[in-house]
Biopython code that builds the backbone (N, CA, C, O; Angstrom):
import numpy as np
from Bio.PDB.StructureBuilder import StructureBuilder

atoms = [
    (1, "MET", "N", (-12.329, -39.396, 6.049)),
    (1, "MET", "CA", (-13.312, -39.255, 7.109)),
    (1, "MET", "C", (-13.237, -37.832, 7.651)),
    (1, "MET", "O", (-12.146, -37.316, 7.894)),
    (2, "GLU", "N", (-14.384, -37.201, 7.838)),
    (2, "GLU", "CA", (-14.435, -35.837, 8.354)),
    (2, "GLU", "C", (-15.195, -35.844, 9.664)),
    (2, "GLU", "O", (-16.303, -36.372, 9.752)),
    (3, "LEU", "N", (-14.588, -35.252, 10.683)),
    (3, "LEU", "CA", (-15.219, -35.188, 11.994)),
    (3, "LEU", "C", (-15.977, -33.881, 12.143)),
    (3, "LEU", "O", (-15.574, -32.872, 11.564)),
    (4, "THR", "N", (-17.041, -33.873, 12.889)),
    (4, "THR", "CA", (-17.826, -32.676, 13.127)),
    (4, "THR", "C", (-17.017, -31.696, 13.973)),
    (4, "THR", "O", (-16.415, -32.078, 14.977)),
    (5, "GLY", "N", (-17.009, -30.414, 13.554)),
    (5, "GLY", "CA", (-16.291, -29.386, 14.316)),
    (5, "GLY", "C", (-14.820, -29.315, 13.990)),
    (5, "GLY", "O", (-14.104, -28.484, 14.550)),
    (6, "ILE", "N", (-14.355, -30.162, 13.102)),
    (6, "ILE", "CA", (-12.948, -30.153, 12.724)),
    (6, "ILE", "C", (-12.875, -30.019, 11.211)),
    (6, "ILE", "O", (-13.548, -30.745, 10.480)),
    (7, "SER", "N", (-12.061, -29.092, 10.753)),
    (7, "SER", "CA", (-11.886, -28.964, 9.314)),
    (7, "SER", "C", (-10.433, -29.224, 8.978)),
    (7, "SER", "O", (-9.554, -29.145, 9.837)),
    (8, "ILE", "N", (-10.202, -29.528, 7.746)),
    (8, "ILE", "CA", (-8.847, -29.793, 7.287)),
    (8, "ILE", "C", (-8.348, -28.552, 6.562)),
    (8, "ILE", "O", (-8.964, -28.108, 5.593)),
    (9, "ARG", "N", (-7.233, -27.987, 7.027)),
    (9, "ARG", "CA", (-6.628, -26.805, 6.396)),
    (9, "ARG", "C", (-5.149, -27.100, 6.258)),
    (9, "ARG", "O", (-4.441, -27.286, 7.247)),
    (10, "SER", "N", (-4.706, -27.140, 5.046)),
    (10, "SER", "CA", (-3.308, -27.449, 4.752)),
    (10, "SER", "C", (-2.926, -28.816, 5.308)),
    (10, "SER", "O", (-1.782, -29.037, 5.705)),
    (11, "GLY", "N", (-3.868, -29.706, 5.331)),
    (11, "GLY", "CA", (-3.564, -31.045, 5.810)),
    (11, "GLY", "C", (-3.502, -31.167, 7.317)),
    (11, "GLY", "O", (-3.228, -32.251, 7.832)),
    (12, "ILE", "N", (-3.751, -30.072, 8.047)),
    (12, "ILE", "CA", (-3.686, -30.102, 9.510)),
    (12, "ILE", "C", (-5.091, -29.860, 10.043)),
    (12, "ILE", "O", (-5.698, -28.844, 9.706)),
    (13, "PRO", "N", (-5.630, -30.760, 10.865)),
    (13, "PRO", "CA", (-6.976, -30.557, 11.397)),
    (13, "PRO", "C", (-6.989, -29.427, 12.448)),
    (13, "PRO", "O", (-6.093, -29.332, 13.286)),
    (14, "HIS", "N", (-8.014, -28.587, 12.381)),
    (14, "HIS", "CA", (-8.175, -27.494, 13.341)),
    (14, "HIS", "C", (-9.602, -27.493, 13.869)),
    (14, "HIS", "O", (-10.557, -27.633, 13.106)),
    (15, "SER", "N", (-9.734, -27.335, 15.158)),
    (15, "SER", "CA", (-11.067, -27.242, 15.747)),
    (15, "SER", "C", (-11.602, -25.836, 15.504)),
    (15, "SER", "O", (-10.865, -24.950, 15.072)),
    (16, "SER", "N", (-12.879, -25.639, 15.782)),
    (16, "SER", "CA", (-13.482, -24.316, 15.595)),
    (16, "SER", "C", (-12.828, -23.289, 16.526)),
    (16, "SER", "O", (-12.719, -22.117, 16.165)),
    (17, "THR", "N", (-12.400, -23.706, 17.702)),
    (17, "THR", "CA", (-11.706, -22.805, 18.629)),
    (17, "THR", "C", (-10.360, -22.387, 18.056)),
    (17, "THR", "O", (-9.994, -21.212, 18.099)),
    (18, "GLU", "N", (-9.626, -23.362, 17.519)),
    (18, "GLU", "CA", (-8.332, -23.047, 16.900)),
    (18, "GLU", "C", (-8.522, -22.123, 15.705)),
    (18, "GLU", "O", (-7.731, -21.203, 15.495)),
    (19, "GLN", "N", (-9.568, -22.366, 14.923)),
    (19, "GLN", "CA", (-9.840, -21.516, 13.769)),
    (19, "GLN", "C", (-10.145, -20.085, 14.202)),
    (19, "GLN", "O", (-9.695, -19.134, 13.562)),
    (20, "ALA", "N", (-10.897, -19.928, 15.271)),
    (20, "ALA", "CA", (-11.230, -18.585, 15.765)),
    (20, "ALA", "C", (-9.974, -17.848, 16.211)),
    (20, "ALA", "O", (-9.807, -16.664, 15.919)),
    (21, "VAL", "N", (-9.101, -18.542, 16.912)),
    (21, "VAL", "CA", (-7.854, -17.934, 17.380)),
    (21, "VAL", "C", (-6.964, -17.586, 16.191)),
    (21, "VAL", "O", (-6.374, -16.507, 16.143)),
    (22, "MET", "N", (-6.871, -18.508, 15.233)),
    (22, "MET", "CA", (-6.042, -18.252, 14.053)),
    (22, "MET", "C", (-6.593, -17.084, 13.246)),
    (22, "MET", "O", (-5.828, -16.288, 12.703)),
    (23, "SER", "N", (-7.920, -16.978, 13.164)),
    (23, "SER", "CA", (-8.548, -15.878, 12.451)),
    (23, "SER", "C", (-8.202, -14.542, 13.117)),
    (23, "SER", "O", (-7.894, -13.565, 12.435)),
    (24, "MET", "N", (-8.256, -14.510, 14.452)),
    (24, "MET", "CA", (-7.907, -13.285, 15.178)),
    (24, "MET", "C", (-6.438, -12.950, 14.981)),
    (24, "MET", "O", (-6.085, -11.781, 14.826)),
    (25, "TYR", "N", (-5.583, -13.958, 14.983)),
    (25, "TYR", "CA", (-4.146, -13.758, 14.773)),
    (25, "TYR", "C", (-3.888, -13.220, 13.366)),
    (25, "TYR", "O", (-3.089, -12.299, 13.194)),
    (26, "ASP", "N", (-4.559, -13.788, 12.358)),
    (26, "ASP", "CA", (-4.411, -13.314, 10.981)),
    (26, "ASP", "C", (-4.863, -11.862, 10.852)),
    (26, "ASP", "O", (-4.223, -11.062, 10.170)),
    (27, "LYS", "N", (-5.969, -11.529, 11.511)),
    (27, "LYS", "CA", (-6.476, -10.159, 11.472)),
    (27, "LYS", "C", (-5.478, -9.203, 12.120)),
    (27, "LYS", "O", (-5.250, -8.109, 11.604)),
    (28, "ALA", "N", (-4.880, -9.600, 13.241)),
    (28, "ALA", "CA", (-3.884, -8.767, 13.918)),
    (28, "ALA", "C", (-2.664, -8.558, 13.021)),
    (28, "ALA", "O", (-2.100, -7.464, 12.981)),
    (29, "GLU", "N", (-2.263, -9.593, 12.311)),
    (29, "GLU", "CA", (-1.125, -9.471, 11.385)),
    (29, "GLU", "C", (-1.444, -8.505, 10.252)),
    (29, "GLU", "O", (-0.604, -7.684, 9.881)),
    (30, "ARG", "N", (-2.654, -8.595, 9.699)),
    (30, "ARG", "CA", (-3.057, -7.680, 8.623)),
    (30, "ARG", "C", (-3.094, -6.239, 9.116)),
    (30, "ARG", "O", (-2.660, -5.326, 8.413)),
    (31, "LEU", "N", (-3.613, -6.035, 10.330)),
    (31, "LEU", "CA", (-3.654, -4.686, 10.895)),
    (31, "LEU", "C", (-2.248, -4.136, 11.118)),
    (31, "LEU", "O", (-2.001, -2.958, 10.862)),
    (32, "GLN", "N", (-1.332, -4.968, 11.588)),
    (32, "GLN", "CA", (0.052, -4.533, 11.787)),
    (32, "GLN", "C", (0.691, -4.168, 10.454)),
    (32, "GLN", "O", (1.431, -3.187, 10.372)),
    (33, "ASP", "N", (0.417, -4.936, 9.420)),
    (33, "ASP", "CA", (0.933, -4.622, 8.088)),
    (33, "ASP", "C", (0.396, -3.269, 7.608)),
    (33, "ASP", "O", (1.134, -2.478, 7.021)),
    (34, "GLU", "N", (-0.891, -3.008, 7.859)),
    (34, "GLU", "CA", (-1.485, -1.724, 7.475)),
    (34, "GLU", "C", (-0.841, -0.574, 8.236)),
    (34, "GLU", "O", (-0.596, 0.488, 7.662)),
    (35, "ILE", "N", (-0.565, -0.772, 9.518)),
    (35, "ILE", "CA", (0.086, 0.263, 10.331)),
    (35, "ILE", "C", (1.464, 0.566, 9.769)),
    (35, "ILE", "O", (1.838, 1.732, 9.642)),
    (36, "TRP", "N", (2.227, -0.471, 9.429)),
    (36, "TRP", "CA", (3.563, -0.247, 8.865)),
    (36, "TRP", "C", (3.481, 0.497, 7.543)),
    (36, "TRP", "O", (4.318, 1.353, 7.256)),
    (37, "GLU", "N", (2.476, 0.174, 6.735)),
    (37, "GLU", "CA", (2.310, 0.849, 5.450)),
    (37, "GLU", "C", (2.004, 2.334, 5.652)),
    (37, "GLU", "O", (2.560, 3.187, 4.961)),
    (38, "VAL", "N", (1.117, 2.637, 6.603)),
    (38, "VAL", "CA", (0.785, 4.037, 6.894)),
    (38, "VAL", "C", (2.009, 4.773, 7.431)),
    (38, "VAL", "O", (2.267, 5.911, 7.040)),
    (39, "GLU", "N", (2.764, 4.133, 8.322)),
    (39, "GLU", "CA", (3.978, 4.767, 8.849)),
    (39, "GLU", "C", (4.972, 5.057, 7.739)),
    (39, "GLU", "O", (5.608, 6.110, 7.734)),
    (40, "ASP", "N", (5.111, 4.131, 6.798)),
    (40, "ASP", "CA", (6.007, 4.358, 5.666)),
    (40, "ASP", "C", (5.549, 5.546, 4.828)),
    (40, "ASP", "O", (6.373, 6.309, 4.323)),
    (41, "GLN", "N", (4.239, 5.701, 4.682)),
    (41, "GLN", "CA", (3.707, 6.813, 3.909)),
    (41, "GLN", "C", (3.857, 8.138, 4.660)),
    (41, "GLN", "O", (3.999, 9.189, 4.035)),
    (42, "LEU", "N", (3.825, 8.096, 5.995)),
    (42, "LEU", "CA", (3.924, 9.317, 6.788)),
    (42, "LEU", "C", (5.361, 9.782, 6.988)),
    (42, "LEU", "O", (5.585, 10.951, 7.305)),
    (43, "TYR", "N", (6.331, 8.903, 6.813)),
    (43, "TYR", "CA", (7.732, 9.276, 7.046)),
    (43, "TYR", "C", (8.165, 10.483, 6.222)),
    (43, "TYR", "O", (8.809, 11.375, 6.775)),
    (44, "PRO", "N", (7.846, 10.563, 4.923)),
    (44, "PRO", "CA", (8.254, 11.757, 4.172)),
    (44, "PRO", "C", (7.657, 13.047, 4.745)),
    (44, "PRO", "O", (8.322, 14.083, 4.752)),
    (45, "MET", "N", (6.416, 12.995, 5.223)),
    (45, "MET", "CA", (5.801, 14.188, 5.816)),
    (45, "MET", "C", (6.510, 14.567, 7.104)),
    (45, "MET", "O", (6.764, 15.745, 7.351)),
    (46, "GLU", "N", (6.831, 13.578, 7.924)),
    (46, "GLU", "CA", (7.551, 13.848, 9.175)),
    (46, "GLU", "C", (8.904, 14.498, 8.874)),
    (46, "GLU", "O", (9.296, 15.466, 9.525)),
    (47, "LYS", "N", (9.599, 13.962, 7.894)),
    (47, "LYS", "CA", (10.902, 14.506, 7.504)),
    (47, "LYS", "C", (10.743, 15.934, 6.984)),
    (47, "LYS", "O", (11.549, 16.806, 7.308)),
    (48, "ALA", "N", (9.716, 16.174, 6.186)),
    (48, "ALA", "CA", (9.468, 17.515, 5.645)),
    (48, "ALA", "C", (9.157, 18.505, 6.766)),
    (48, "ALA", "O", (9.632, 19.641, 6.745)),
    (49, "LEU", "N", (8.365, 18.077, 7.735)),
    (49, "LEU", "CA", (8.025, 18.972, 8.852)),
    (49, "LEU", "C", (9.258, 19.315, 9.687)),
    (49, "LEU", "O", (9.378, 20.430, 10.194)),
    (50, "ARG", "N", (10.176, 18.351, 9.831)),
    (50, "ARG", "CA", (11.395, 18.623, 10.600)),
    (50, "ARG", "C", (12.289, 19.656, 9.916)),
    (50, "ARG", "O", (13.162, 20.239, 10.560)),
    (51, "SER", "N", (12.082, 19.887, 8.626)),
    (51, "SER", "CA", (12.909, 20.851, 7.902)),
    (51, "SER", "C", (12.440, 22.295, 8.118)),
    (51, "SER", "O", (13.146, 23.236, 7.755)),
    (52, "LEU", "N", (11.263, 22.469, 8.702)),
    (52, "LEU", "CA", (10.730, 23.817, 8.924)),
    (52, "LEU", "C", (11.333, 24.445, 10.170)),
    (52, "LEU", "O", (11.727, 23.751, 11.107)),
    (53, "ASP", "N", (11.398, 25.786, 10.161)),
    (53, "ASP", "CA", (11.846, 26.461, 11.380)),
    (53, "ASP", "C", (10.673, 26.501, 12.367)),
    (53, "ASP", "O", (9.540, 26.213, 11.981)),
    (54, "PRO", "N", (10.926, 26.851, 13.628)),
    (54, "PRO", "CA", (9.861, 26.784, 14.645)),
    (54, "PRO", "C", (8.603, 27.600, 14.311)),
    (54, "PRO", "O", (7.489, 27.133, 14.550)),
    (55, "ASP", "N", (8.767, 28.803, 13.765)),
    (55, "ASP", "CA", (7.591, 29.609, 13.407)),
    (55, "ASP", "C", (6.781, 28.937, 12.309)),
    (55, "ASP", "O", (5.553, 28.888, 12.376)),
    (56, "GLN", "N", (7.467, 28.425, 11.308)),
    (56, "GLN", "CA", (6.772, 27.762, 10.203)),
    (56, "GLN", "C", (6.043, 26.514, 10.695)),
    (56, "GLN", "O", (4.889, 26.280, 10.337)),
    (57, "LEU", "N", (6.715, 25.724, 11.510)),
    (57, "LEU", "CA", (6.115, 24.496, 12.037)),
    (57, "LEU", "C", (4.890, 24.810, 12.892)),
    (57, "LEU", "O", (3.857, 24.154, 12.767)),
    (58, "MET", "N", (5.006, 25.804, 13.749)),
    (58, "MET", "CA", (3.892, 26.181, 14.612)),
    (58, "MET", "C", (2.685, 26.598, 13.762)),
    (58, "MET", "O", (1.556, 26.191, 14.036)),
    (59, "LEU", "N", (2.931, 27.400, 12.742)),
    (59, "LEU", "CA", (1.843, 27.864, 11.881)),
    (59, "LEU", "C", (1.189, 26.694, 11.141)),
    (59, "LEU", "O", (-0.038, 26.593, 11.113)),
    (60, "ILE", "N", (1.978, 25.828, 10.554)),
    (60, "ILE", "CA", (1.438, 24.688, 9.807)),
    (60, "ILE", "C", (0.647, 23.767, 10.728)),
    (60, "ILE", "O", (-0.436, 23.310, 10.360)),
    (61, "GLU", "N", (1.169, 23.490, 11.916)),
    (61, "GLU", "CA", (0.454, 22.614, 12.852)),
    (61, "GLU", "C", (-0.888, 23.197, 13.252)),
    (61, "GLU", "O", (-1.903, 22.500, 13.234)),
    (62, "VAL", "N", (-0.898, 24.478, 13.614)),
    (62, "VAL", "CA", (-2.142, 25.105, 14.074)),
    (62, "VAL", "C", (-3.129, 25.284, 12.922)),
    (62, "VAL", "O", (-4.333, 25.088, 13.088)),
    (63, "LYS", "N", (-2.615, 25.651, 11.770)),
    (63, "LYS", "CA", (-3.487, 25.930, 10.621)),
    (63, "LYS", "C", (-4.066, 24.649, 10.004)),
    (63, "LYS", "O", (-5.248, 24.613, 9.659)),
    (64, "TYR", "N", (-3.253, 23.606, 9.862)),
    (64, "TYR", "CA", (-3.683, 22.450, 9.077)),
    (64, "TYR", "C", (-3.823, 21.137, 9.847)),
    (64, "TYR", "O", (-4.462, 20.210, 9.348)),
    (65, "PHE", "N", (-3.250, 21.029, 11.039)),
    (65, "PHE", "CA", (-3.301, 19.758, 11.748)),
    (65, "PHE", "C", (-4.284, 19.759, 12.903)),
    (65, "PHE", "O", (-4.325, 18.797, 13.671)),
    (66, "CYS", "N", (-5.061, 20.791, 13.045)),
    (66, "CYS", "CA", (-6.098, 20.833, 14.073)),
    (66, "CYS", "C", (-7.419, 20.421, 13.440)),
    (66, "CYS", "O", (-7.599, 20.502, 12.225)),
    (67, "ARG", "N", (-8.323, 19.985, 14.280)),
    (67, "ARG", "CA", (-9.620, 19.512, 13.799)),
    (67, "ARG", "C", (-10.345, 20.587, 12.994)),
    (67, "ARG", "O", (-10.871, 20.315, 11.915)),
    (68, "GLU", "N", (-10.369, 21.789, 13.516)),
    (68, "GLU", "CA", (-11.020, 22.894, 12.817)),
    (68, "GLU", "C", (-9.951, 23.840, 12.304)),
    (68, "GLU", "O", (-9.082, 24.279, 13.057)),
    (69, "GLU", "N", (-10.020, 24.149, 11.023)),
    (69, "GLU", "CA", (-9.038, 25.047, 10.424)),
    (69, "GLU", "C", (-9.318, 26.476, 10.883)),
    (69, "GLU", "O", (-10.414, 27.005, 10.697)),
    (70, "GLU", "N", (-8.305, 27.080, 11.482)),
    (70, "GLU", "CA", (-8.441, 28.448, 11.975)),
    (70, "GLU", "C", (-8.329, 29.442, 10.823)),
    (70, "GLU", "O", (-7.645, 29.187, 9.832)),
    (71, "LEU", "N", (-9.000, 30.559, 10.966)),
    (71, "LEU", "CA", (-8.914, 31.621, 9.961)),
    (71, "LEU", "C", (-7.579, 32.331, 10.083)),
    (71, "LEU", "O", (-7.009, 32.425, 11.170)),
    (72, "ASP", "N", (-7.091, 32.825, 8.968)),
    (72, "ASP", "CA", (-5.804, 33.512, 8.950)),
    (72, "ASP", "C", (-5.791, 34.716, 9.887)),
    (72, "ASP", "O", (-4.817, 34.922, 10.612)),
    (73, "ASP", "N", (-6.861, 35.516, 9.882)),
    (73, "ASP", "CA", (-6.905, 36.709, 10.744)),
    (73, "ASP", "C", (-6.801, 36.323, 12.220)),
    (73, "ASP", "O", (-6.129, 37.001, 12.997)),
    (74, "TYR", "N", (-7.460, 35.246, 12.598)),
    (74, "TYR", "CA", (-7.394, 34.769, 13.982)),
    (74, "TYR", "C", (-5.964, 34.377, 14.341)),
    (74, "TYR", "O", (-5.472, 34.729, 15.413)),
    (75, "LEU", "N", (-5.299, 33.648, 13.447)),
    (75, "LEU", "CA", (-3.931, 33.206, 13.718)),
    (75, "LEU", "C", (-2.950, 34.372, 13.757)),
    (75, "LEU", "O", (-2.007, 34.367, 14.549)),
    (76, "MET", "N", (-3.167, 35.358, 12.913)),
    (76, "MET", "CA", (-2.305, 36.550, 12.952)),
    (76, "MET", "C", (-2.355, 37.183, 14.341)),
    (76, "MET", "O", (-1.328, 37.578, 14.892)),
    (77, "ASN", "N", (-3.539, 37.273, 14.888)),
    (77, "ASN", "CA", (-3.692, 37.835, 16.235)),
    (77, "ASN", "C", (-3.081, 36.921, 17.292)),
    (77, "ASN", "O", (-2.422, 37.395, 18.217)),
    (78, "GLU", "N", (-3.298, 35.611, 17.160)),
    (78, "GLU", "CA", (-2.747, 34.660, 18.118)),
    (78, "GLU", "C", (-1.222, 34.709, 18.177)),
    (78, "GLU", "O", (-0.629, 34.687, 19.256)),
    (79, "PHE", "N", (-0.596, 34.776, 17.000)),
    (79, "PHE", "CA", (0.865, 34.794, 16.927)),
    (79, "PHE", "C", (1.438, 36.194, 17.091)),
    (79, "PHE", "O", (2.649, 36.376, 17.208)),
    (80, "ASN", "N", (0.536, 37.190, 17.098)),
    (80, "ASN", "CA", (0.950, 38.588, 17.207)),
    (80, "ASN", "C", (1.901, 38.968, 16.058)),
    (80, "ASN", "O", (2.922, 39.625, 16.261)),
    (81, "TRP", "N", (1.526, 38.529, 14.844)),
    (81, "TRP", "CA", (2.296, 38.831, 13.637)),
    (81, "TRP", "C", (1.493, 39.799, 12.786)),
    (81, "TRP", "O", (0.266, 39.723, 12.719)),
    (82, "TYR", "N", (2.192, 40.693, 12.149)),
    (82, "TYR", "CA", (1.520, 41.567, 11.198)),
    (82, "TYR", "C", (1.224, 40.744, 9.934)),
    (82, "TYR", "O", (1.811, 39.684, 9.714)),
    (83, "ARG", "N", (0.313, 41.251, 9.125)),
    (83, "ARG", "CA", (-0.191, 40.522, 7.962)),
    (83, "ARG", "C", (0.916, 40.033, 7.036)),
    (83, "ARG", "O", (0.918, 38.865, 6.647)),
    (84, "ALA", "N", (1.844, 40.891, 6.678)),
    (84, "ALA", "CA", (2.915, 40.527, 5.741)),
    (84, "ALA", "C", (3.776, 39.390, 6.294)),
    (84, "ALA", "O", (4.142, 38.469, 5.564)),
    (85, "LYS", "N", (4.096, 39.464, 7.595)),
    (85, "LYS", "CA", (4.912, 38.407, 8.191)),
    (85, "LYS", "C", (4.164, 37.077, 8.182)),
    (85, "LYS", "O", (4.732, 36.038, 7.845)),
    (86, "TYR", "N", (2.887, 37.119, 8.555)),
    (86, "TYR", "CA", (2.089, 35.896, 8.590)),
    (86, "TYR", "C", (2.091, 35.207, 7.224)),
    (86, "TYR", "O", (2.373, 34.013, 7.120)),
    (87, "TYR", "N", (1.774, 35.970, 6.186)),
    (87, "TYR", "CA", (1.691, 35.365, 4.856)),
    (87, "TYR", "C", (3.057, 34.967, 4.313)),
    (87, "TYR", "O", (3.146, 34.026, 3.524)),
    (88, "GLN", "N", (4.106, 35.645, 4.706)),
    (88, "GLN", "CA", (5.450, 35.246, 4.291)),
    (88, "GLN", "C", (5.840, 33.918, 4.938)),
    (88, "GLN", "O", (6.377, 33.033, 4.273)),
    (89, "VAL", "N", (5.571, 33.783, 6.234)),
    (89, "VAL", "CA", (5.878, 32.534, 6.947)),
    (89, "VAL", "C", (5.059, 31.385, 6.358)),
    (89, "VAL", "O", (5.584, 30.296, 6.123)),
    (90, "LYS", "N", (3.781, 31.632, 6.124)),
    (90, "LYS", "CA", (2.895, 30.597, 5.573)),
    (90, "LYS", "C", (3.352, 30.174, 4.178)),
    (90, "LYS", "O", (3.435, 28.982, 3.879)),
    (91, "LYS", "N", (3.647, 31.160, 3.327)),
    (91, "LYS", "CA", (4.078, 30.874, 1.960)),
    (91, "LYS", "C", (5.377, 30.069, 1.952)),
    (91, "LYS", "O", (5.484, 29.059, 1.257)),
    (92, "THR", "N", (6.348, 30.517, 2.719)),
    (92, "THR", "CA", (7.639, 29.830, 2.773)),
    (92, "THR", "C", (7.481, 28.403, 3.293)),
    (92, "THR", "O", (8.079, 27.472, 2.751)),
    (93, "ALA", "N", (6.684, 28.231, 4.334)),
    (93, "ALA", "CA", (6.469, 26.900, 4.910)),
    (93, "ALA", "C", (5.820, 25.961, 3.893)),
    (93, "ALA", "O", (6.253, 24.819, 3.741)),
    (94, "LEU", "N", (4.795, 26.431, 3.201)),
    (94, "LEU", "CA", (4.109, 25.586, 2.225)),
    (94, "LEU", "C", (5.014, 25.236, 1.044)),
    (94, "LEU", "O", (4.970, 24.115, 0.536)),
    (95, "ILE", "N", (5.827, 26.183, 0.614)),
    (95, "ILE", "CA", (6.771, 25.907, -0.479)),
    (95, "ILE", "C", (7.805, 24.881, -0.044)),
    (95, "ILE", "O", (8.110, 23.948, -0.787)),
    (96, "LEU", "N", (8.348, 25.052, 1.167)),
    (96, "LEU", "CA", (9.336, 24.096, 1.659)),
    (96, "LEU", "C", (8.757, 22.688, 1.799)),
    (96, "LEU", "O", (9.417, 21.702, 1.467)),
    (97, "LEU", "N", (7.528, 22.602, 2.289)),
    (97, "LEU", "CA", (6.860, 21.291, 2.399)),
    (97, "LEU", "C", (6.656, 20.674, 1.020)),
    (97, "LEU", "O", (6.944, 19.494, 0.818)),
    (98, "ALA", "N", (6.164, 21.461, 0.075)),
    (98, "ALA", "CA", (5.926, 20.955, -1.260)),
    (98, "ALA", "C", (7.216, 20.483, -1.931)),
    (98, "ALA", "O", (7.231, 19.453, -2.605)),
    (99, "GLN", "N", (8.289, 21.237, -1.745)),
    (99, "GLN", "CA", (9.570, 20.834, -2.314)),
    (99, "GLN", "C", (10.093, 19.559, -1.652)),
    (99, "GLN", "O", (10.564, 18.645, -2.329)),
    (100, "SER", "N", (10.005, 19.511, -0.350)),
    (100, "SER", "CA", (10.482, 18.342, 0.383)),
    (100, "SER", "C", (9.711, 17.076, 0.015)),
    (100, "SER", "O", (10.277, 15.984, -0.035)),
    (101, "LEU", "N", (8.426, 17.235, -0.239)),
    (101, "LEU", "CA", (7.580, 16.097, -0.605)),
    (101, "LEU", "C", (7.570, 15.844, -2.121)),
    (101, "LEU", "O", (6.857, 14.974, -2.621)),
    (102, "ARG", "N", (8.380, 16.631, -2.829)),
    (102, "ARG", "CA", (8.522, 16.512, -4.294)),
    (102, "ARG", "C", (7.201, 16.726, -5.031)),
    (102, "ARG", "O", (6.903, 16.064, -6.025)),
    (103, "ILE", "N", (6.423, 17.672, -4.510)),
    (103, "ILE", "CA", (5.171, 18.040, -5.174)),
    (103, "ILE", "C", (5.470, 19.096, -6.234)),
    (103, "ILE", "O", (4.857, 19.135, -7.300)),
    (104, "ILE", "N", (6.447, 19.959, -5.896)),
    (104, "ILE", "CA", (6.903, 20.955, -6.887)),
    (104, "ILE", "C", (8.411, 20.844, -7.026)),
    (104, "ILE", "O", (9.016, 21.582, -7.803)),
]
sb = StructureBuilder()
sb.init_structure("model")
sb.init_model(0)
sb.init_chain("A")
sb.init_seg("    ")
for serial, (resi, resn, name, xyz) in enumerate(atoms, 1):
    if name == "N":
        sb.init_residue(resn, " ", resi, " ")
    sb.init_atom(name, np.array(xyz, "f"), 0.0, 1.0, " ", f" {name:<3s}", serial, name[0])
structure = sb.get_structure()
């Protein structure tokens, strides 16, 4: 016998209200699983960034982690670095990140 508004799931009857709540709970669990997966993927990057010295970290954050990528000439002026120093810091930082992330 089947009652209106009640369905059988795993042998346990659930009303439409219970189903809605369970659906929201299942969705929250899936979202939490996705968050944990993203955090696991970001951990190597966080570890790699911690290996940089302050100048390298500052340059990488401003150059690549901002919404709009700044031009190198602008950043050289902002940091008050001469051209050779800027490109040396940038090169070293990118190499260290790539090595830490096992890209090279």
